[in-house]
N, C-alpha and C positions, 0 to 999 in steps of 0.2 A: 546111255540113250534112252529116253523115256519110251514106254511101250505105247505103240499106236492104238487107236481105237477102232473098233469095226462099225462101219455104217452100210446100210443096205436099203435097196428100193425094190420091194418084192411085189409082182403082179401074179395074175392068174397062171400065166405060162412061164415066166423067167424071174429068176432072182438075181439082181445085180448087187454084188458085194465089192466093197473097197475098204482100204485103211486109210485113216488120216492121222497126221501128227497132232498132238495136242496143241491147242491154239491156232491151228491152221485150218483151212477149209479145202484145199485142193485134194481130190481122191487120189489115191495111189493103188496100184495093182487092182485095177478094175477087172472083174471077170462076171459074166453073165452065164448062169447056170440053168438049165431046164427043171422046173419044179418036179415034173413028172419023175425025174430020175432018182428023188429022195423020199424016204418015207415021211420026214418031216423037216422042220425048220433045223433042229440040232444036228442032223445028218448033214444037211447042206452045209451049214456054216464050218462043221469039222472038215468037211471035204475041201471047202474053200480055203481054210487056214493051212490044210497040208499042202495044197498047191502052191500056195504063196510062201511056203516055208515060214509061217508065223503060229505052229501049233506048240504044245507043251509048254516050255518055260518062256516062250516068245509070244504066247497067246495074249490078244486083248484081254483087259480087265473091264473095259467100258465098250458099250455098244448102244447104237440108235438105230432103229430099223423102221422103215416106212413100208406100210402094207395096204394092198388095194382092197380095203374093206373096213368096217367099222373096228376101232381100237379102244374103245372106252371102258370096256369091261375086263375082268381078269383072263378071261378065257377068249382067245381069238380063233374065229373060224373063217378060213380064206373063202371068199364067194366063188371064185373060179377053179379052185383046185382042191385036193385033199387034205391040204395041211390043217391041223387042228391041234392047239396047245395051250397050255396055261402060262402066262407070263412068268410066274415064280419058278416053275419047272424048268423053264429054258434057262433062266438066270442061275439056278443052281447046277443044272447039267454042264453050262459053259463056264461055271466059276467066275460069273461077273459081278463086280462090285457095283456096277451101274448098268441098268437096262432101261432105255427109254424106247417106247413106241409111238407111232403118230400114222395119221392116215396119208396116203401116198399123195394126195393133192394139197394137204397141208405142208408136205415136205416141198412139193414143186413151188409153192408160195414162198416158203422160207428160203429156197434157194435163189429166187430172182434177184434179191439184192446182192449177191455174190456173181451174178452173171456179168461178164465184161462187155464192153460196148461192142466188140468184134462179132458177139453172138446175139446182137439185138439188132432187129431190121425195123426200120420206121414205117409206120403205115399211115399215120396221120402225124403232122407236125403240132406242136404246142408247148406249153410251158409247164415244167414240173415244179410243183410246190413240195418243197424239201421236207417239210413236216407234216403233210397230207397223207391220207390213207392211199393204198394202192389196191388195185383190183387184179387178181390173177384169174384167168378163166380159160378153159380149153376143152374143145371136143375131142373125144377119143372113143373108149369103149362106151363112156357116158358123156356127161357134161360137166366137168369140175368147175367148181366156182369157190373162190376164197378171197379173204381181204387180209391186208397187212397194215398195221397201224404202228408208227415208230413210238417206241416207249422210251424212258429216260435211259435205260441201260441196254434194251435189246428190241427187236422187232416183236411185236405181238401178232400172232396169227389169228385169224378170224375164221375158223372152219364154218362151213355152211353146206345147204343143200340147195342151193340156188339153180341147180340143173332141172329141178322138179316144180318150178314156177310155172304157172298157165301159159301156153303159147297164145299170143295176142296178135291176130292178123291185122296187117295195116293196109291192105288193099284187096281188090276183088280177086286176084289170083290167090292170095293167100286165105281168104273166105273159102274158096274151092278146095284149097289144099287142106284146110281144117276140116271140112267135110269128110274128105278122103281119109284122114287120119283118125277122125272121130269114129268113122265107121269101122274101122280096124281096131281101135284100142279104146274107145270110150273117152274118158277125159285124156287131153293131149298136153303134156307138158313139153317145154322147149327141148329137153333132151331126147324126146321122140323124133325130133328133126335134127337137132345139133349133136350128133354122134355118128359113129361109123355105120351102124345100122340104120341110123336115120337117114343119112345120105342115100343109101341104097332105097328106103323106102320113098324118099323125096323123089329120085328118080322114076320109081314105078308109079308115084302119084302123077308126075308130069307126062309119063306116057299115056295114063289112064284119061287125063284131061285133053290131051292132043289125039287121042284115038290112035296111038302107036303101039306096037308090040315091043314090050320089054326085051332088050337083048343083054343086058347086064345084071348081076345078082349082088355084086359087093361093092363097097366104096372105092376100093382100088380099081376095079373095072371101070366105074363111072368116071373115076378122074382120069384114067387113062384114055378112055374114049373121048373125053372133053379136050383133051390135048391133041387127039388126032382128029379134031374137027367135027365130031358128031355132035349136031345141033340140039337135041334133046338133051344129052349129057351136059353140054356147056350151059343151057339154061339152068339145068339142075345146080350145077355148081355155083353160078352167079346167084340164083336165089338163096342157097345154103350161106352164102357169104353176106348177103344182104340180110337175111334174118338174123345171123350172128351180130351183125351191126346193130341192129334193133336191140337184141338182147344185152349186148356190152353197154349200150348207151343207156339202158334202163337201170342196170346194175351199177353203172358208174354214178347216176344220179342218186341211187338209193345209198350208196356206201359213201358218197362224196370224194370220190377217187381223183383228187386234183394231184395226187402224186404219181398218176399214170395208169394205163390199162396193159397188162402184159398178156399176149396170147401164148399159152402153151399147149403142149400135147402132141400127138403123133400126126394129126391130120393137118393143121394148119400150115406148119413149115413146108408141106408138099403142094400148097396152094399159093405160094408166095407170088407167081406170075399172075394169077387170077385176081388177087386182091385190087390192084388198081383198075382192072377192068370190070369189077364189081361195083355195087351201090354200097359197099360196107361203110365207107366213110361218110356218105350221104346220110345213111340210116343211123349211123351213130350220133350225128349231131343234130339229127331231125327231131327236136323235141320242143317244138312250138316256142313258149316264152323262154325255154331254158337252152336254146340254140346256141347263144354265146358261150354259156357256161361249159357245155360238152365240147364245143369247138376248141376251147383252149386246152383240152385234155390230150396228152400225146398218148398214141397206142403203138405198140411195138411187138413184135413177134419174137419169141425166145427160140432160138435155134440151137442152144447148147444141149448137147447130147446127155448130160449127166446132171441136170438140174435138181432131180430128186435127191441125188446124193449130196450135192451142196446143201439142200435143205437139211438133210439128216445130220450133216457135218455141223450146220448152224445150231440145230435143236439139241445137240448134245449136251451144252453147257449153257444153253438159253433158259434162263430162270421162269421165263413166261411159258414155257413147254413143259408140262408135268411129265 
């Protein structure tokens, strides 16, 4: 039997590891380990392999790991935990013949083509152009934005920092919201609104505009309150999704994403019931002369729990990913 390869999706809090059979993409032996429990990456990997009984002579010789931080240099410093390591040191310590690293949202994007229909929820209908670019976007801790272009042999990821484009208000309410956010942050990127902290700030902004006393301080509390009928929280969630529609529509135009738009991350799957009640679809298509163009682009929510691991498996032997 050929040795499995190690794949991983590592954030600030947890490190998800799995094994994958060469030539396959389905993660096996998935475990999520708290980063705080380990001195570094090598220790976490060794513990994972021991737990799934693949250490020693059964240890993988190939690995592809995604990290929630920049990965373009030789040294990787995690943004939201203490892990700090050199790639060559990790490769030597784990006796790997192949060690690839990629950004976590690039992994999300590369995983999308491997997500089955059962884990895709349609938001807007449309026609998927088979050889066109795809847009993968998702609010979470920040706003991840990436593209996918079909190459001759494999998918080509287009990593970017689209979450940091300037927020552009489209009505009087959003002009007032912009003033609130500008007073707090100075320049206002779309990520200031379309993220977990952004949703909480957006609720506080609505309270300020309505003269109400804020009762909730986190995105989870705001969405729970909206589900329970709190009017200000409900307005906040609807506005959040409307602004997301604006931003997705703009990004789809920029990329030419006739292959579809895929909403990833931890926030949007929890707001599935709100999407039809919001102005997301209207805002996505409302692009003046380009309305017919965007109206033809399908938008789907990705609900698969391991999309980043699927992307790491794709990147392992994808020659377009260094």
